[in-house]
All heavy atoms as TSV, in Angstrom:
chain	resi	resn	atom	element	x	y	z
A	1	MET	N	N	1.482	-16.367	-10.246
A	1	MET	CA	C	1.096	-15.086	-10.774
A	1	MET	C	C	0.293	-15.349	-12.078
A	1	MET	O	O	0.652	-16.150	-12.887
A	1	MET	CB	C	2.319	-14.236	-11.125
A	1	MET	CG	C	1.962	-12.990	-11.780
A	1	MET	SD	S	3.294	-11.793	-12.244
A	1	MET	CE	C	4.773	-12.375	-11.580
A	2	THR	N	N	-0.815	-14.636	-12.192
A	2	THR	CA	C	-1.623	-14.800	-13.416
A	2	THR	C	C	-1.093	-13.901	-14.533
A	2	THR	O	O	-0.343	-12.949	-14.277
A	2	THR	CB	C	-3.103	-14.469	-13.126
A	2	THR	OG1	O	-3.192	-13.079	-12.845
A	2	THR	CG2	C	-3.633	-15.286	-12.003
A	3	SER	N	N	-1.566	-14.146	-15.730
A	3	SER	CA	C	-1.192	-13.275	-16.842
A	3	SER	C	C	-1.748	-11.902	-16.670
A	3	SER	O	O	-1.149	-10.895	-17.044
A	3	SER	CB	C	-1.597	-13.873	-18.175
A	3	SER	OG	O	-2.991	-14.037	-18.221
A	4	ARG	N	N	-2.907	-11.783	-15.981
A	4	ARG	CA	C	-3.503	-10.486	-15.710
A	4	ARG	C	C	-2.586	-9.700	-14.737
A	4	ARG	O	O	-2.387	-8.521	-14.928
A	4	ARG	CB	C	-4.891	-10.667	-15.103
A	4	ARG	CG	C	-5.594	-9.344	-14.898
A	4	ARG	CD	C	-7.003	-9.521	-14.351
A	4	ARG	NE	N	-7.719	-8.279	-14.212
A	4	ARG	CZ	C	-7.592	-7.460	-13.174
A	4	ARG	NH1	N	-6.800	-7.777	-12.184
A	4	ARG	NH2	N	-8.266	-6.342	-13.115
A	5	ASP	N	N	-2.095	-10.374	-13.701
A	5	ASP	CA	C	-1.169	-9.711	-12.759
A	5	ASP	C	C	0.078	-9.236	-13.478
A	5	ASP	O	O	0.476	-8.084	-13.292
A	5	ASP	CB	C	-0.750	-10.715	-11.663
A	5	ASP	CG	C	-1.882	-11.050	-10.726
A	5	ASP	OD1	O	-2.840	-10.279	-10.565
A	5	ASP	OD2	O	-1.796	-12.182	-10.134
A	6	ALA	N	N	0.617	-10.097	-14.333
A	6	ALA	CA	C	1.825	-9.681	-15.072
A	6	ALA	C	C	1.520	-8.468	-15.972
A	6	ALA	O	O	2.393	-7.549	-16.080
A	6	ALA	CB	C	2.330	-10.851	-15.920
A	7	LYS	N	N	0.378	-8.495	-16.600
A	7	LYS	CA	C	0.002	-7.351	-17.496
A	7	LYS	C	C	-0.110	-6.063	-16.688
A	7	LYS	O	O	0.362	-5.027	-17.102
A	7	LYS	CB	C	-1.318	-7.663	-18.186
A	7	LYS	CG	C	-1.769	-6.568	-19.148
A	7	LYS	CD	C	-3.085	-6.903	-19.826
A	7	LYS	CE	C	-3.410	-5.799	-20.821
A	7	LYS	NZ	N	-4.707	-5.231	-20.641
A	8	LEU	N	N	-0.762	-6.118	-15.513
A	8	LEU	CA	C	-0.913	-4.942	-14.689
A	8	LEU	C	C	0.436	-4.417	-14.201
A	8	LEU	O	O	0.698	-3.209	-14.214
A	8	LEU	CB	C	-1.832	-5.251	-13.472
A	8	LEU	CG	C	-3.290	-5.444	-13.839
A	8	LEU	CD1	C	-4.061	-5.940	-12.569
A	8	LEU	CD2	C	-3.893	-4.157	-14.329
A	9	ILE	N	N	1.320	-5.334	-13.779
A	9	ILE	CA	C	2.645	-4.899	-13.331
A	9	ILE	C	C	3.407	-4.271	-14.500
A	9	ILE	O	O	4.061	-3.210	-14.360
A	9	ILE	CB	C	3.435	-6.097	-12.718
A	9	ILE	CG1	C	2.793	-6.506	-11.401
A	9	ILE	CG2	C	4.887	-5.729	-12.494
A	9	ILE	CD1	C	3.275	-7.800	-10.818
A	10	ARG	N	N	3.340	-4.892	-15.671
A	10	ARG	CA	C	3.975	-4.374	-16.888
A	10	ARG	C	C	3.425	-2.954	-17.196
A	10	ARG	O	O	4.237	-2.053	-17.537
A	10	ARG	CB	C	3.776	-5.290	-18.045
A	10	ARG	CG	C	4.513	-4.836	-19.304
A	10	ARG	CD	C	4.338	-5.885	-20.432
A	10	ARG	NE	N	4.943	-7.123	-20.078
A	10	ARG	CZ	C	6.227	-7.423	-20.133
A	10	ARG	NH1	N	7.049	-6.516	-20.533
A	10	ARG	NH2	N	6.684	-8.624	-19.809
A	11	GLU	N	N	2.162	-2.740	-17.071
A	11	GLU	CA	C	1.568	-1.442	-17.338
A	11	GLU	C	C	2.090	-0.371	-16.370
A	11	GLU	O	O	2.443	0.733	-16.743
A	11	GLU	CB	C	0.053	-1.487	-17.281
A	11	GLU	CG	C	-0.554	-2.200	-18.444
A	11	GLU	CD	C	-2.073	-2.431	-18.312
A	11	GLU	OE1	O	-2.650	-1.965	-17.273
A	11	GLU	OE2	O	-2.653	-3.053	-19.227
A	12	HIS	N	N	2.165	-0.770	-15.079
A	12	HIS	CA	C	2.668	0.172	-14.074
A	12	HIS	C	C	4.134	0.536	-14.375
A	12	HIS	O	O	4.520	1.690	-14.335
A	12	HIS	CB	C	2.589	-0.452	-12.645
A	12	HIS	CG	C	1.234	-0.383	-12.046
A	12	HIS	ND1	N	0.529	0.780	-11.838
A	12	HIS	CD2	C	0.445	-1.354	-11.569
A	12	HIS	CE1	C	-0.622	0.518	-11.285
A	12	HIS	NE2	N	-0.674	-0.777	-11.060
A	13	LEU	N	N	4.938	-0.461	-14.683
A	13	LEU	CA	C	6.335	-0.214	-14.963
A	13	LEU	C	C	6.576	0.564	-16.268
A	13	LEU	O	O	7.431	1.440	-16.312
A	13	LEU	CB	C	7.128	-1.532	-14.995
A	13	LEU	CG	C	7.222	-2.262	-13.680
A	13	LEU	CD1	C	7.862	-3.606	-13.823
A	13	LEU	CD2	C	7.927	-1.406	-12.591
A	14	ALA	N	N	5.701	0.286	-17.268
A	14	ALA	CA	C	5.812	1.034	-18.531
A	14	ALA	C	C	5.488	2.528	-18.310
A	14	ALA	O	O	6.147	3.419	-18.843
A	14	ALA	CB	C	4.927	0.431	-19.571
A	15	SER	N	N	4.483	2.784	-17.518
A	15	SER	CA	C	4.101	4.168	-17.159
A	15	SER	C	C	5.211	4.857	-16.375
A	15	SER	O	O	5.586	5.998	-16.685
A	15	SER	CB	C	2.791	4.201	-16.374
A	15	SER	OG	O	1.733	3.759	-17.160
A	16	LEU	N	N	5.778	4.136	-15.455
A	16	LEU	CA	C	6.869	4.703	-14.657
A	16	LEU	C	C	8.084	5.006	-15.559
A	16	LEU	O	O	8.667	6.087	-15.444
A	16	LEU	CB	C	7.277	3.728	-13.568
A	16	LEU	CG	C	8.294	4.209	-12.543
A	16	LEU	CD1	C	7.857	5.508	-11.850
A	16	LEU	CD2	C	8.486	3.144	-11.471
A	17	LYS	N	N	8.397	4.119	-16.499
A	17	LYS	CA	C	9.480	4.371	-17.463
A	17	LYS	C	C	9.190	5.584	-18.284
A	17	LYS	O	O	10.049	6.458	-18.540
A	17	LYS	CB	C	9.703	3.159	-18.344
A	17	LYS	CG	C	10.839	3.357	-19.334
A	17	LYS	CD	C	10.951	2.143	-20.259
A	17	LYS	CE	C	12.042	2.306	-21.257
A	17	LYS	NZ	N	11.866	3.451	-22.198
A	18	GLY	N	N	7.950	5.761	-18.712
A	18	GLY	CA	C	7.539	6.906	-19.443
A	18	GLY	C	C	7.787	8.195	-18.715
A	18	GLY	O	O	8.277	9.203	-19.280
A	19	TRP	N	N	7.428	8.197	-17.414
A	19	TRP	CA	C	7.673	9.400	-16.608
A	19	TRP	C	C	9.162	9.690	-16.497
A	19	TRP	O	O	9.626	10.850	-16.573
A	19	TRP	CB	C	7.045	9.277	-15.215
A	19	TRP	CG	C	5.531	9.576	-15.264
A	19	TRP	CD1	C	4.547	8.637	-14.990
A	19	TRP	CD2	C	4.934	10.773	-15.559
A	19	TRP	NE1	N	3.353	9.279	-15.147
A	19	TRP	CE2	C	3.528	10.556	-15.469
A	19	TRP	CE3	C	5.410	12.029	-15.866
A	19	TRP	CZ2	C	2.617	11.598	-15.710
A	19	TRP	CZ3	C	4.476	13.073	-16.141
A	19	TRP	CH2	C	3.109	12.818	-16.053
A	20	ILE	N	N	9.951	8.661	-16.266
A	20	ILE	CA	C	11.407	8.835	-16.133
A	20	ILE	C	C	11.990	9.412	-17.427
A	20	ILE	O	O	12.794	10.326	-17.433
A	20	ILE	CB	C	12.101	7.497	-15.736
A	20	ILE	CG1	C	11.715	7.162	-14.316
A	20	ILE	CG2	C	13.631	7.628	-15.908
A	20	ILE	CD1	C	12.077	5.740	-13.907
A	21	ASP	N	N	11.532	8.877	-18.585
A	21	ASP	CA	C	11.972	9.481	-19.868
A	21	ASP	C	C	11.545	10.915	-20.014
A	21	ASP	O	O	12.318	11.738	-20.500
A	21	ASP	CB	C	11.382	8.627	-21.039
A	21	ASP	CG	C	12.007	7.224	-21.125
A	21	ASP	OD1	O	13.046	6.979	-20.499
A	21	ASP	OD2	O	11.364	6.365	-21.777
A	22	HIS	N	N	10.368	11.213	-19.552
A	22	HIS	CA	C	9.890	12.589	-19.615
A	22	HIS	C	C	10.734	13.531	-18.743
A	22	HIS	O	O	11.118	14.616	-19.157
A	22	HIS	CB	C	8.409	12.613	-19.139
A	22	HIS	CG	C	7.807	13.982	-19.089
A	22	HIS	ND1	N	7.371	14.666	-20.236
A	22	HIS	CD2	C	7.582	14.827	-18.051
A	22	HIS	CE1	C	6.871	15.833	-19.847
A	22	HIS	NE2	N	7.008	15.979	-18.569
A	23	TRP	N	N	11.072	13.029	-17.557
A	23	TRP	CA	C	11.908	13.868	-16.660
A	23	TRP	C	C	13.309	14.064	-17.240
A	23	TRP	O	O	13.927	15.089	-17.060
A	23	TRP	CB	C	12.010	13.238	-15.290
A	23	TRP	CG	C	10.692	13.153	-14.578
A	23	TRP	CD1	C	9.640	13.962	-14.720
A	23	TRP	CD2	C	10.284	12.127	-13.703
A	23	TRP	NE1	N	8.598	13.605	-13.911
A	23	TRP	CE2	C	8.985	12.407	-13.288
A	23	TRP	CE3	C	10.860	10.996	-13.188
A	23	TRP	CZ2	C	8.247	11.620	-12.388
A	23	TRP	CZ3	C	10.179	10.225	-12.268
A	23	TRP	CH2	C	8.881	10.543	-11.873
A	24	LYS	N	N	13.782	13.017	-17.952
A	24	LYS	CA	C	15.113	13.168	-18.574
A	24	LYS	C	C	15.131	14.326	-19.596
A	24	LYS	O	O	16.070	15.144	-19.584
A	24	LYS	CB	C	15.503	11.850	-19.271
A	24	LYS	CG	C	16.874	11.862	-19.891
A	24	LYS	CD	C	17.196	10.527	-20.534
A	24	LYS	CE	C	18.546	10.640	-21.194
A	24	LYS	NZ	N	18.764	9.695	-22.227
A	25	VAL	N	N	14.088	14.413	-20.371
A	25	VAL	CA	C	13.943	15.534	-21.330
A	25	VAL	C	C	13.827	16.851	-20.539
A	25	VAL	O	O	14.471	17.882	-20.892
A	25	VAL	CB	C	12.756	15.283	-22.255
A	25	VAL	CG1	C	12.489	16.553	-23.102
A	25	VAL	CG2	C	12.960	14.079	-23.128
A	26	ASP	N	N	13.043	16.814	-19.466
A	26	ASP	CA	C	12.936	18.015	-18.637
A	26	ASP	C	C	14.279	18.509	-18.157
A	26	ASP	O	O	14.608	19.694	-18.236
A	26	ASP	CB	C	12.027	17.811	-17.455
A	26	ASP	CG	C	10.544	17.811	-17.755
A	26	ASP	OD1	O	10.187	18.166	-18.923
A	26	ASP	OD2	O	9.738	17.536	-16.883
A	27	VAL	N	N	15.084	17.600	-17.671
A	27	VAL	CA	C	16.441	17.950	-17.123
A	27	VAL	C	C	17.304	18.530	-18.255
A	27	VAL	O	O	18.000	19.488	-18.037
A	27	VAL	CB	C	17.087	16.760	-16.431
A	27	VAL	CG1	C	18.539	16.987	-16.185
A	27	VAL	CG2	C	16.315	16.404	-15.160
A	28	GLU	N	N	17.223	17.881	-19.400
A	28	GLU	CA	C	18.033	18.347	-20.554
A	28	GLU	C	C	17.623	19.776	-20.952
A	28	GLU	O	O	18.488	20.542	-21.421
A	28	GLU	CB	C	17.876	17.404	-21.742
A	28	GLU	CG	C	18.513	16.054	-21.496
A	28	GLU	CD	C	18.164	14.993	-22.531
A	28	GLU	OE1	O	17.289	15.270	-23.408
A	28	GLU	OE2	O	18.682	13.887	-22.443
A	29	CYS	N	N	16.360	20.138	-20.730
A	29	CYS	CA	C	15.845	21.493	-21.055
A	29	CYS	C	C	15.899	22.372	-19.875
A	29	CYS	O	O	15.334	23.494	-19.858
A	29	CYS	CB	C	14.430	21.376	-21.604
A	29	CYS	SG	S	14.297	20.462	-23.140
A	30	LYS	N	N	16.572	21.931	-18.778
A	30	LYS	CA	C	16.675	22.668	-17.546
A	30	LYS	C	C	15.315	23.015	-16.880
A	30	LYS	O	O	15.162	24.093	-16.333
A	30	LYS	CB	C	17.505	23.950	-17.771
A	30	LYS	CG	C	18.919	23.663	-18.281
A	30	LYS	CD	C	19.787	24.869	-18.212
A	30	LYS	CE	C	21.175	24.700	-18.759
A	30	LYS	NZ	N	21.804	23.453	-18.907
A	31	LEU	N	N	14.410	22.053	-16.988
A	31	LEU	CA	C	13.099	22.179	-16.348
A	31	LEU	C	C	13.059	21.300	-15.128
A	31	LEU	O	O	13.828	20.338	-14.997
A	31	LEU	CB	C	12.005	21.768	-17.317
A	31	LEU	CG	C	11.917	22.599	-18.626
A	31	LEU	CD1	C	10.887	21.959	-19.538
A	31	LEU	CD2	C	11.537	24.040	-18.323
A	32	VAL	N	N	12.157	21.593	-14.213
A	32	VAL	CA	C	11.973	20.858	-13.017
A	32	VAL	C	C	10.723	19.968	-13.129
A	32	VAL	O	O	9.710	20.461	-13.558
A	32	VAL	CB	C	11.852	21.793	-11.765
A	32	VAL	CG1	C	11.607	21.035	-10.496
A	32	VAL	CG2	C	13.086	22.663	-11.687
A	33	PRO	N	N	10.783	18.735	-12.744
A	33	PRO	CA	C	9.580	17.885	-12.790
A	33	PRO	C	C	8.480	18.487	-11.958
A	33	PRO	O	O	8.725	19.031	-10.894
A	33	PRO	CB	C	9.998	16.531	-12.246
A	33	PRO	CG	C	11.506	16.513	-12.379
A	33	PRO	CD	C	11.923	17.955	-12.291
A	34	THR	N	N	7.231	18.377	-12.418
A	34	THR	CA	C	6.142	18.893	-11.628
A	34	THR	C	C	5.767	17.939	-10.502
A	34	THR	O	O	6.008	16.742	-10.568
A	34	THR	CB	C	4.881	19.085	-12.522
A	34	THR	OG1	O	4.502	17.814	-13.020
A	34	THR	CG2	C	5.175	20.043	-13.675
A	35	ALA	N	N	5.172	18.521	-9.474
A	35	ALA	CA	C	4.728	17.692	-8.347
A	35	ALA	C	C	3.711	16.623	-8.792
A	35	ALA	O	O	3.752	15.525	-8.336
A	35	ALA	CB	C	4.188	18.573	-7.227
A	36	SER	N	N	2.808	17.020	-9.720
A	36	SER	CA	C	1.785	16.075	-10.127
A	36	SER	C	C	2.399	14.921	-10.878
A	36	SER	O	O	1.955	13.768	-10.719
A	36	SER	CB	C	0.738	16.765	-11.024
A	36	SER	OG	O	1.342	17.320	-12.151
A	37	SER	N	N	3.450	15.124	-11.665
A	37	SER	CA	C	4.075	13.972	-12.372
A	37	SER	C	C	4.799	13.096	-11.363
A	37	SER	O	O	4.780	11.830	-11.549
A	37	SER	CB	C	5.088	14.494	-13.459
A	37	SER	OG	O	6.247	15.053	-12.865
A	38	LEU	N	N	5.362	13.608	-10.349
A	38	LEU	CA	C	5.993	12.829	-9.302
A	38	LEU	C	C	4.929	11.977	-8.567
A	38	LEU	O	O	5.167	10.796	-8.260
A	38	LEU	CB	C	6.769	13.683	-8.341
A	38	LEU	CG	C	7.992	14.404	-8.917
A	38	LEU	CD1	C	8.533	15.429	-7.898
A	38	LEU	CD2	C	9.044	13.423	-9.329
A	39	ILE	N	N	3.792	12.579	-8.300
A	39	ILE	CA	C	2.706	11.894	-7.584
A	39	ILE	C	C	2.196	10.727	-8.467
A	39	ILE	O	O	1.991	9.628	-7.956
A	39	ILE	CB	C	1.565	12.883	-7.233
A	39	ILE	CG1	C	2.049	13.821	-6.120
A	39	ILE	CG2	C	0.302	12.113	-6.834
A	39	ILE	CD1	C	1.118	15.016	-5.932
A	40	LEU	N	N	1.998	10.978	-9.764
A	40	LEU	CA	C	1.503	9.925	-10.631
A	40	LEU	C	C	2.528	8.787	-10.753
A	40	LEU	O	O	2.190	7.602	-10.712
A	40	LEU	CB	C	1.192	10.498	-12.013
A	40	LEU	CG	C	-0.032	11.400	-12.091
A	40	LEU	CD1	C	-0.121	12.083	-13.435
A	40	LEU	CD2	C	-1.271	10.540	-11.831
A	41	ALA	N	N	3.790	9.134	-10.900
A	41	ALA	CA	C	4.835	8.116	-11.008
A	41	ALA	C	C	4.913	7.271	-9.719
A	41	ALA	O	O	5.015	6.029	-9.758
A	41	ALA	CB	C	6.191	8.725	-11.299
A	42	ARG	N	N	4.780	7.955	-8.587
A	42	ARG	CA	C	4.805	7.233	-7.273
A	42	ARG	C	C	3.651	6.260	-7.195
A	42	ARG	O	O	3.763	5.156	-6.702
A	42	ARG	CB	C	4.834	8.219	-6.141
A	42	ARG	CG	C	4.883	7.518	-4.798
A	42	ARG	CD	C	4.797	8.495	-3.671
A	42	ARG	NE	N	4.801	7.787	-2.453
A	42	ARG	CZ	C	5.782	7.743	-1.554
A	42	ARG	NH1	N	6.880	8.431	-1.783
A	42	ARG	NH2	N	5.668	7.087	-0.421
A	43	ALA	N	N	2.480	6.715	-7.693
A	43	ALA	CA	C	1.279	5.859	-7.670
A	43	ALA	C	C	1.510	4.598	-8.495
A	43	ALA	O	O	1.075	3.494	-8.108
A	43	ALA	CB	C	0.063	6.648	-8.180
A	44	HIS	N	N	2.169	4.752	-9.671
A	44	HIS	CA	C	2.461	3.558	-10.495
A	44	HIS	C	C	3.404	2.611	-9.795
A	44	HIS	O	O	3.239	1.380	-9.813
A	44	HIS	CB	C	3.018	3.974	-11.845
A	44	HIS	CG	C	1.951	4.504	-12.769
A	44	HIS	ND1	N	0.951	3.717	-13.268
A	44	HIS	CD2	C	1.780	5.766	-13.239
A	44	HIS	CE1	C	0.183	4.483	-14.065
A	44	HIS	NE2	N	0.664	5.710	-14.078
A	45	ALA	N	N	4.417	3.183	-9.116
A	45	ALA	CA	C	5.389	2.337	-8.403
A	45	ALA	C	C	4.686	1.588	-7.259
A	45	ALA	O	O	4.837	0.383	-7.042
A	45	ALA	CB	C	6.534	3.171	-7.889
A	46	GLU	N	N	3.824	2.338	-6.509
A	46	GLU	CA	C	3.105	1.726	-5.391
A	46	GLU	C	C	2.136	0.673	-5.874
A	46	GLU	O	O	1.951	-0.372	-5.239
A	46	GLU	CB	C	2.377	2.813	-4.589
A	46	GLU	CG	C	3.321	3.714	-3.789
A	46	GLU	CD	C	2.586	4.850	-3.108
A	46	GLU	OE1	O	1.432	5.154	-3.420
A	46	GLU	OE2	O	3.205	5.482	-2.264
A	47	GLY	N	N	1.480	0.914	-7.005
A	47	GLY	CA	C	0.577	-0.061	-7.590
A	47	GLY	C	C	1.311	-1.392	-7.929
A	47	GLY	O	O	0.782	-2.476	-7.615
A	48	ALA	N	N	2.443	-1.242	-8.549
A	48	ALA	CA	C	3.225	-2.471	-8.902
A	48	ALA	C	C	3.644	-3.195	-7.625
A	48	ALA	O	O	3.581	-4.452	-7.559
A	48	ALA	CB	C	4.422	-2.130	-9.742
A	49	LEU	N	N	4.118	-2.455	-6.636
A	49	LEU	CA	C	4.588	-3.064	-5.390
A	49	LEU	C	C	3.434	-3.765	-4.633
A	49	LEU	O	O	3.592	-4.825	-4.045
A	49	LEU	CB	C	5.255	-2.067	-4.511
A	49	LEU	CG	C	6.620	-1.583	-5.010
A	49	LEU	CD1	C	7.110	-0.383	-4.184
A	49	LEU	CD2	C	7.633	-2.719	-5.004
A	50	THR	N	N	2.252	-3.146	-4.655
A	50	THR	CA	C	1.070	-3.721	-4.017
A	50	THR	C	C	0.729	-5.015	-4.692
A	50	THR	O	O	0.421	-6.000	-3.996
A	50	THR	CB	C	-0.088	-2.748	-4.073
A	50	THR	OG1	O	0.252	-1.539	-3.372
A	50	THR	CG2	C	-1.340	-3.329	-3.481
A	51	LEU	N	N	0.761	-5.061	-6.002
A	51	LEU	CA	C	0.439	-6.331	-6.713
A	51	LEU	C	C	1.457	-7.398	-6.353
A	51	LEU	O	O	1.075	-8.568	-6.122
A	51	LEU	CB	C	0.485	-6.047	-8.241
A	51	LEU	CG	C	-0.770	-5.466	-8.831
A	51	LEU	CD1	C	-0.507	-5.025	-10.277
A	51	LEU	CD2	C	-1.900	-6.464	-8.771
A	52	LEU	N	N	2.717	-7.024	-6.317
A	52	LEU	CA	C	3.778	-8.011	-6.017
A	52	LEU	C	C	3.620	-8.504	-4.572
A	52	LEU	O	O	3.776	-9.705	-4.286
A	52	LEU	CB	C	5.156	-7.409	-6.190
A	52	LEU	CG	C	5.544	-7.175	-7.658
A	52	LEU	CD1	C	6.855	-6.382	-7.728
A	52	LEU	CD2	C	5.679	-8.493	-8.435
A	53	ASP	N	N	3.229	-7.587	-3.628
A	53	ASP	CA	C	3.005	-8.051	-2.228
A	53	ASP	C	C	1.814	-9.029	-2.185
A	53	ASP	O	O	1.919	-10.042	-1.450
A	53	ASP	CB	C	2.713	-6.850	-1.386
A	53	ASP	CG	C	3.921	-5.972	-1.069
A	53	ASP	OD1	O	5.041	-6.441	-1.305
A	53	ASP	OD2	O	3.732	-4.797	-0.647
A	54	ARG	N	N	0.760	-8.731	-2.933
A	54	ARG	CA	C	-0.388	-9.648	-2.951
A	54	ARG	C	C	-0.012	-11.012	-3.488
A	54	ARG	O	O	-0.348	-12.015	-2.921
A	54	ARG	CB	C	-1.541	-9.031	-3.740
A	54	ARG	CG	C	-2.769	-9.926	-3.730
A	54	ARG	CD	C	-3.873	-9.377	-4.571
A	54	ARG	NE	N	-3.563	-9.134	-5.953
A	54	ARG	CZ	C	-3.444	-10.045	-6.912
A	54	ARG	NH1	N	-3.599	-11.303	-6.631
A	54	ARG	NH2	N	-3.170	-9.678	-8.149
A	55	ILE	N	N	0.758	-11.013	-4.573
A	55	ILE	CA	C	1.192	-12.265	-5.164
A	55	ILE	C	C	2.071	-13.073	-4.208
A	55	ILE	O	O	1.862	-14.305	-4.048
A	55	ILE	CB	C	1.925	-11.991	-6.519
A	55	ILE	CG1	C	0.955	-11.462	-7.553
A	55	ILE	CG2	C	2.627	-13.223	-7.013
A	55	ILE	CD1	C	1.622	-10.795	-8.753
A	56	GLU	N	N	2.959	-12.392	-3.567
A	56	GLU	CA	C	3.799	-13.050	-2.594
A	56	GLU	C	C	3.024	-13.661	-1.421
A	56	GLU	O	O	3.248	-14.803	-1.048
A	56	GLU	CB	C	4.856	-12.074	-2.036
A	56	GLU	CG	C	5.888	-12.745	-1.115
A	56	GLU	CD	C	6.913	-11.703	-0.658
A	56	GLU	OE1	O	6.538	-10.622	-0.212
A	56	GLU	OE2	O	8.115	-12.041	-0.721
A	57	THR	N	N	2.053	-12.926	-0.920
A	57	THR	CA	C	1.170	-13.404	0.129
A	57	THR	C	C	0.433	-14.657	-0.304
A	57	THR	O	O	0.311	-15.649	0.401
A	57	THR	CB	C	0.201	-12.331	0.612
A	57	THR	OG1	O	0.984	-11.220	1.096
A	57	THR	CG2	C	-0.729	-12.813	1.699
A	58	GLU	N	N	-0.146	-14.604	-1.529
A	58	GLU	CA	C	-0.896	-15.716	-2.063
A	58	GLU	C	C	-0.035	-16.968	-2.226
A	58	GLU	O	O	-0.458	-18.075	-1.947
A	58	GLU	CB	C	-1.544	-15.348	-3.408
A	58	GLU	CG	C	-2.718	-14.381	-3.278
A	58	GLU	CD	C	-3.215	-13.881	-4.583
A	58	GLU	OE1	O	-2.666	-14.261	-5.691
A	58	GLU	OE2	O	-4.203	-13.106	-4.596
A	59	GLN	N	N	1.197	-16.744	-2.673
A	59	GLN	CA	C	2.121	-17.877	-2.864
A	59	GLN	C	C	2.478	-18.506	-1.513
A	59	GLN	O	O	2.572	-19.719	-1.380
A	59	GLN	CB	C	3.391	-17.430	-3.622
A	59	GLN	CG	C	3.121	-17.168	-5.049
A	59	GLN	CD	C	4.372	-16.629	-5.809
A	59	GLN	OE1	O	5.326	-16.148	-5.169
A	59	GLN	NE2	N	4.310	-16.661	-7.110
A	60	LYS	N	N	2.670	-17.678	-0.484
A	60	LYS	CA	C	2.987	-18.191	0.854
A	60	LYS	C	C	1.824	-18.964	1.415
A	60	LYS	O	O	2.018	-20.004	2.039
A	60	LYS	CB	C	3.383	-17.045	1.806
A	60	LYS	CG	C	4.730	-16.481	1.545
A	60	LYS	CD	C	5.078	-15.324	2.503
A	60	LYS	CE	C	6.430	-14.738	2.223
A	60	LYS	NZ	N	6.679	-13.573	3.085
A	61	GLU	N	N	0.630	-18.449	1.208
A	61	GLU	CA	C	-0.585	-19.146	1.720
A	61	GLU	C	C	-0.811	-20.452	1.014
A	61	GLU	O	O	-1.309	-21.425	1.580
A	61	GLU	CB	C	-1.831	-18.278	1.587
A	61	GLU	CG	C	-1.804	-17.057	2.512
A	61	GLU	CD	C	-2.928	-16.094	2.234
A	61	GLU	OE1	O	-3.690	-16.263	1.259
A	61	GLU	OE2	O	-3.048	-15.141	3.020
A	62	ALA	N	N	-0.425	-20.528	-0.277
A	62	ALA	CA	C	-0.623	-21.771	-1.024
A	62	ALA	C	C	0.426	-22.822	-0.714
A	62	ALA	O	O	0.203	-24.005	-0.966
A	62	ALA	CB	C	-0.545	-21.435	-2.540
A	63	ALA	N	N	1.550	-22.399	-0.132
A	63	ALA	CA	C	2.633	-23.363	0.200
A	63	ALA	C	C	2.338	-24.201	1.395
A	63	ALA	O	O	1.514	-24.015	2.156
A	63	ALA	CB	C	3.926	-22.574	0.381
């Protein structure tokens, strides 16, 4: 894994954590998360998983 890959994964996870923290506040205020926030959070999770899948494939090919 390159440092760029690690940085991208870290960015995706930090954004996802931000959304989770936002939703926690929403719940405390008895609000419902918006569909758009769920879509954005899912995109960050999918982005991180895609990167990890690519890294795993590259490692298997290199072995």
